[in-house]
N, C-alpha and C positions, 0 to 999 in steps of 0.2 A: 504494500500500500504506499503510495507516494505522500510527500508532505502536504501537497495541495488538497488531496483527498482527506486527510486528517483534519485540516483546518476548516474546510467547508462541509464535509460530509457527503459531497457529490463528486462523482466523476465528471469529466468533461462532457460525456454523453448525457449524464444526468442533468447537468446545468443547461445543456441544449434543449432537452425535452421539457424541462421546467420553464425555460424561456418561451418555447414555442406554445406550451399550454397556456401560459399567462397571456400571450398575444391573442390566442383564440378567446380566452375569457373576456379581455378587454374589448376585442372586436364585437363579440356577440352582445356586449352590454351598451354598445354605442347606439343611442337613439337616432342618430343621424344617417346611419347606414341601412340601406334596404334589406329586407330578408334575403333576397336573391344574392346580393353582393356578399352578405355574411355566409351564405351557404358555399359560395365559390371561394371565399377566403379560407374557410375551414377545409374545403377540398384541397386547396394548394398547401395549406399549412401541414396537413398530415403527409404530404408528398415531398416535403423539403428534405433534401439530402443533408445529414447531419455533418458531413465533412465539407461539402462545398457550400452549404447555407443557401442552395437554390433549388427550385422545383422547375421543371421544364416540360410539362406536358403540353401537347398541341391544344389549341382552343377546340378543334373539332373532336378530339378525344374527350375533353372535359364535357362538351356538350352532349356527346353520345352517352358517356357514363352517368351524367345527371338528367338525361332525358329532356334536354332543353335545346333550343336552337343556338347556333353559333352566335348569332346577333345578340341574344340574351346574355351569353357568356361574355362577349366583347363589351357590352354595356356594363356589366357587373365589374369586370376587371378595370375598366376606365374609372368607374366610381371609386374603387378601392385605391387606385393609383392617384386620382385627384384628391382624395381625402388623406393621402399620405400613408395609408396602411400598407401598400405594397410598393415595391420598386420593380419596374418592368424593364428588362434590357432586351432590345430587339435582336433576335438571332439571325444567323445566316439563313437565306432561303435554300431549302432543299429541293428535291424533285417537285413536290406539290405544295409544301407550306413552310413558312418561316417558323422556327422554333424559338419562342421567347423564353427567357429566364426570369423567375419571379423570386424575389426575397421579401422577407417580412421586415417591416419598419415598426419600432415601438413608439408610435405616435403619441400614446398617453403620457409618456415621459415629458413631452414638450408642452402639455396642456396645463 
């Protein structure tokens, strides 16, 4: 067991998951965010890679798995980005679609 683990009681992975869960809790409590944007935010949060701190599902995949239209997913992502909850980095265009990278922003810390 390393010294960091002894001081905090959490491993680096544990700290990551605690931070992600706190992000989800604060997002779902935000009265200014629509229910659809909250659902998309939660979808992305549980798909964040703990090493890279990014999720990168295609919007068509999100739409299919959530049984919503791609336009609905695009609006929800834009809402989260505009409100500061998500950071979106435009990815390279592949054969059919661009793959975006999403990361979580702890906006409640600045409020």
